[in-house]
C-alpha positions as a Markdown table, in Angstrom:
| # | Residue | x | y | z |
|---|---|---|---|---|
| 1 | Met | 6.1 | -6.8 | -10.3 |
| 2 | Thr | 3.0 | -8.3 | -11.9 |
| 3 | Ala | 1.5 | -5.2 | -13.4 |
| 4 | Asp | 2.6 | -1.8 | -14.5 |
| 5 | Pro | 1.7 | 0.6 | -11.7 |
| 6 | Ala | 1.9 | 3.6 | -14.0 |
| 7 | Pro | -1.2 | 3.5 | -16.2 |
| 8 | Asp | -1.1 | 6.3 | -18.8 |
| 9 | Ala | -3.9 | 8.8 | -18.6 |
| 10 | Ala | -4.6 | 8.8 | -14.8 |
| 11 | Phe | -4.2 | 12.6 | -14.5 |
| 12 | Thr | -7.3 | 14.7 | -14.5 |
| 13 | Asp | -7.8 | 18.3 | -13.3 |
| 14 | Glu | -11.3 | 17.5 | -12.0 |
| 15 | Val | -11.7 | 15.3 | -9.0 |
| 16 | Ser | -14.9 | 13.3 | -8.9 |
| 17 | Pro | -16.9 | 12.9 | -5.7 |
| 18 | Ala | -16.0 | 9.1 | -5.8 |
| 19 | Asp | -12.3 | 9.9 | -6.0 |
| 20 | Arg | -12.6 | 12.5 | -3.2 |
| 21 | Ala | -14.4 | 9.9 | -1.1 |
| 22 | Ala | -11.7 | 7.2 | -1.9 |
| 23 | Val | -8.9 | 9.5 | -0.9 |
| 24 | Ala | -10.7 | 10.6 | 2.3 |
| 25 | Ala | -11.1 | 6.9 | 3.2 |
| 26 | Gln | -7.4 | 6.2 | 2.4 |
| 27 | Leu | -6.2 | 9.1 | 4.5 |
| 28 | Gly | -8.8 | 8.8 | 7.3 |
| 29 | Arg | -9.5 | 12.5 | 6.8 |
| 30 | Leu | -10.6 | 14.9 | 4.2 |
| 31 | Pro | -7.8 | 15.6 | 1.7 |
| 32 | Arg | -6.3 | 19.1 | 1.8 |
| 33 | Ala | -5.6 | 21.2 | -1.3 |
| 34 | Met | -6.3 | 18.2 | -3.6 |
| 35 | Arg | -6.6 | 19.4 | -7.1 |
| 36 | Ala | -6.2 | 16.3 | -9.3 |
| 37 | Val | -5.7 | 12.5 | -9.4 |
| 38 | Ala | -2.1 | 12.3 | -10.5 |
| 39 | His | -2.0 | 8.5 | -10.7 |
| 40 | Arg | -4.3 | 5.5 | -10.3 |
| 41 | Cys | -3.5 | 2.2 | -8.8 |
| 42 | Pro | -4.0 | -0.8 | -11.1 |
| 43 | Cys | -7.0 | -1.5 | -8.8 |
| 44 | Gly | -8.6 | 1.7 | -10.2 |
| 45 | Leu | -8.5 | 3.9 | -7.1 |
| 46 | Pro | -6.3 | 7.0 | -6.8 |
| 47 | Asp | -3.0 | 6.3 | -5.2 |
| 48 | Val | -1.3 | 9.7 | -5.8 |
| 49 | Val | -3.0 | 13.0 | -5.8 |
| 50 | Glu | -1.6 | 16.3 | -7.0 |
| 51 | Thr | -2.0 | 19.1 | -4.4 |
| 52 | Ser | -2.1 | 22.8 | -4.8 |
| 53 | Pro | 1.1 | 24.6 | -3.6 |
| 54 | Arg | -0.9 | 26.4 | -1.0 |
| 55 | Leu | -3.4 | 25.0 | 1.5 |
| 56 | Pro | -6.8 | 26.7 | 1.6 |
| 57 | Asp | -5.6 | 28.8 | 4.6 |
| 58 | Gly | -2.7 | 30.1 | 2.6 |
| 59 | Thr | 0.0 | 27.9 | 4.2 |
| 60 | Pro | 2.7 | 26.8 | 1.7 |
| 61 | Phe | 2.4 | 23.1 | 0.9 |
| 62 | Pro | 5.5 | 21.7 | -0.8 |
| 63 | Thr | 4.3 | 18.2 | -1.4 |
| 64 | Leu | 3.0 | 18.2 | -5.0 |
| 65 | Asp | 2.5 | 14.5 | -5.5 |
| 66 | Tyr | 0.9 | 13.0 | -2.4 |
| 67 | Leu | 0.9 | 9.2 | -2.0 |
| 68 | Thr | -2.5 | 8.3 | -0.6 |
| 69 | Cys | -2.8 | 4.6 | -0.8 |
| 70 | Pro | -2.3 | 3.0 | 2.6 |
| 71 | Lys | -1.1 | -0.3 | 1.1 |
| 72 | Ala | 1.5 | 1.5 | -1.0 |
| 73 | Ser | 2.5 | 3.6 | 2.0 |
| 74 | Ala | 3.0 | 0.5 | 4.1 |
| 75 | Ala | 5.1 | -1.1 | 1.4 |
| 76 | Val | 7.3 | 2.0 | 1.2 |
| 77 | Gly | 7.5 | 2.1 | 5.0 |
| 78 | Arg | 8.9 | -1.5 | 5.0 |
| 79 | Leu | 11.4 | -0.5 | 2.4 |
| 80 | Glu | 12.5 | 2.5 | 4.4 |
| 81 | Ala | 12.9 | 0.3 | 7.5 |
| 82 | Ser | 15.2 | -2.0 | 5.5 |
| 83 | Gly | 17.9 | 0.8 | 5.3 |
| 84 | Val | 17.7 | 1.3 | 1.6 |
| 85 | Met | 17.7 | 5.1 | 2.0 |
| 86 | Arg | 21.3 | 5.0 | 3.3 |
| 87 | Glu | 22.4 | 2.9 | 0.3 |
| 88 | Met | 20.6 | 5.2 | -2.1 |
| 89 | Ala | 22.2 | 8.3 | -0.4 |
| 90 | Asp | 25.7 | 6.7 | -0.7 |
| 91 | Arg | 25.1 | 6.0 | -4.4 |
| 92 | Leu | 23.9 | 9.5 | -4.9 |
| 93 | Arg | 27.2 | 10.9 | -3.6 |
| 94 | Thr | 29.3 | 8.6 | -5.9 |
| 95 | Asp | 27.3 | 8.1 | -9.0 |
| 96 | Glu | 27.3 | 11.3 | -11.1 |
| 97 | Glu | 24.8 | 9.9 | -13.6 |
| 98 | Leu | 22.3 | 9.1 | -10.8 |
| 99 | Ala | 22.9 | 12.5 | -9.2 |
| 100 | Ala | 22.3 | 14.2 | -12.5 |
| 101 | Gly | 19.0 | 12.3 | -13.0 |
| 102 | Tyr | 17.9 | 13.1 | -9.5 |
| 103 | Arg | 18.7 | 16.8 | -10.0 |
| 104 | Ser | 16.6 | 16.7 | -13.2 |
| 105 | Ala | 13.7 | 15.1 | -11.3 |
| 106 | His | 14.0 | 17.9 | -8.7 |
| 107 | Gln | 13.8 | 20.5 | -11.5 |
| 108 | Ala | 10.8 | 18.7 | -13.1 |
| 109 | Tyr | 9.0 | 18.7 | -9.8 |
| 110 | Leu | 9.7 | 22.4 | -9.3 |
| 111 | Asp | 8.6 | 23.3 | -12.8 |
| 112 | Arg | 5.3 | 21.4 | -12.4 |
| 113 | Arg | 4.5 | 23.0 | -9.1 |
| 114 | Arg | 5.4 | 26.5 | -10.5 |
| 115 | Glu | 2.8 | 25.9 | -13.2 |
| 116 | Leu | 0.2 | 25.7 | -10.4 |
| 117 | Gly | 1.2 | 28.8 | -8.6 |
| 118 | Asp | 4.1 | 30.9 | -7.4 |
| 119 | Val | 4.9 | 30.3 | -3.7 |
| 120 | Pro | 8.1 | 32.1 | -2.8 |
| 121 | Glu | 8.3 | 30.6 | 0.6 |
| 122 | Ile | 9.0 | 27.1 | -0.8 |
| 123 | Asp | 10.9 | 28.2 | -4.0 |
| 124 | Gly | 13.6 | 25.6 | -4.7 |
| 125 | Val | 12.1 | 23.1 | -2.2 |
| 126 | Ser | 10.9 | 19.8 | -3.8 |
| 127 | Ala | 10.4 | 16.5 | -2.0 |
| 128 | Gly | 12.0 | 13.4 | -0.7 |
| 129 | Gly | 15.3 | 15.1 | -0.2 |
| 130 | Met | 15.8 | 16.1 | -3.8 |
| 131 | Pro | 18.2 | 17.2 | -5.2 |
| 132 | Thr | 21.0 | 16.1 | -2.9 |
| 133 | Arg | 19.6 | 13.8 | -0.2 |
| 134 | Val | 17.3 | 10.8 | 0.1 |
| 135 | Lys | 14.8 | 11.7 | 2.8 |
| 136 | Cys | 11.4 | 10.3 | 2.1 |
| 137 | Leu | 10.7 | 7.3 | -0.2 |
| 138 | His | 6.9 | 8.0 | 0.0 |
| 139 | Ala | 7.5 | 11.3 | -1.7 |
| 140 | Leu | 9.8 | 9.8 | -4.3 |
| 141 | Leu | 7.3 | 7.1 | -5.2 |
| 142 | Gly | 4.5 | 9.6 | -5.4 |
| 143 | His | 6.6 | 11.7 | -7.8 |
| 144 | Ala | 7.7 | 8.7 | -9.8 |
| 145 | Leu | 4.1 | 7.4 | -10.2 |
| 146 | Ala | 2.7 | 10.9 | -11.1 |
| 147 | Ala | 5.5 | 11.9 | -13.5 |
| 148 | Gly | 5.9 | 8.4 | -15.1 |
| 149 | Pro | 8.9 | 6.2 | -15.6 |
| 150 | Gly | 12.2 | 7.7 | -16.4 |
| 151 | Val | 11.7 | 11.1 | -14.6 |
| 152 | Asn | 12.8 | 10.3 | -11.1 |
| 153 | Pro | 15.5 | 7.5 | -11.0 |
| 154 | Leu | 15.3 | 6.9 | -7.3 |
| 155 | Gly | 11.5 | 7.1 | -7.3 |
| 156 | Asp | 11.6 | 4.5 | -10.1 |
| 157 | Glu | 13.8 | 2.3 | -8.0 |
| 158 | Val | 11.3 | 2.6 | -5.1 |
| 159 | Arg | 8.4 | 1.6 | -7.5 |
| 160 | Asp | 10.4 | -1.4 | -8.7 |
| 161 | Ala | 11.4 | -2.5 | -5.1 |
| 162 | Val | 8.0 | -2.5 | -3.4 |
| 163 | Ser | 5.7 | -5.4 | -3.7 |
| 164 | Pro | 2.6 | -5.0 | -5.9 |
| 165 | Trp | 0.5 | -3.3 | -3.2 |
| 166 | Trp | -2.7 | -3.6 | -5.4 |
| 167 | Ser | -2.5 | -7.4 | -5.8 |
| 168 | Gly | -4.8 | -8.1 | -2.8 |
| 169 | Gly | -7.5 | -5.8 | -4.1 |
| 170 | Pro | -8.4 | -2.2 | -3.3 |
| 171 | Cys | -7.1 | -0.6 | -0.2 |
| 172 | Val | -10.5 | 0.9 | 0.7 |
| 173 | Arg | -14.1 | 0.3 | -0.4 |
| 174 | Val | -16.1 | 3.3 | -1.3 |
| 175 | Glu | -19.8 | 3.1 | -1.7 |
| 176 | Glu | -21.3 | 4.4 | -4.9 |
| 177 | Ser | -23.7 | 7.2 | -4.4 |
| 178 | Gly | -26.7 | 7.6 | -6.6 |
């Protein structure tokens, strides 16, 4: 990697119009239940947003840290296609230290979501297959970027394994209004 994709103070509870526009351009639709920018790409745009545990219509939404950058998503998709999830799952079953770290990441995820609201329908459900499976590397990367290094061991591995998605410049262009 050529830069640290985990800049420190990326999290803010207030989402600016420019960030909302960038995320909408990244997703190709308006973001749902977006409450904060949880991480910024080294290019400066949001690449992970924190979502509320319920959508505006009341539907439970278990994905707390949503990876929005299409370049990062494509890099993770290539990693998933390489079969790395199977290897990670095998290691998770045999490496107790890794399993303990993954369980801890699951608990950190649940604790953060609980701070945002009680949603009994998804109590105990985190993301990416945590705490016992490896199901979605996109969710694991989103969590690792939002939480910072050392919180989610498999998410950290994903971050380290994907190419620096930001190196070719921003994934979208958003016009400044004013």
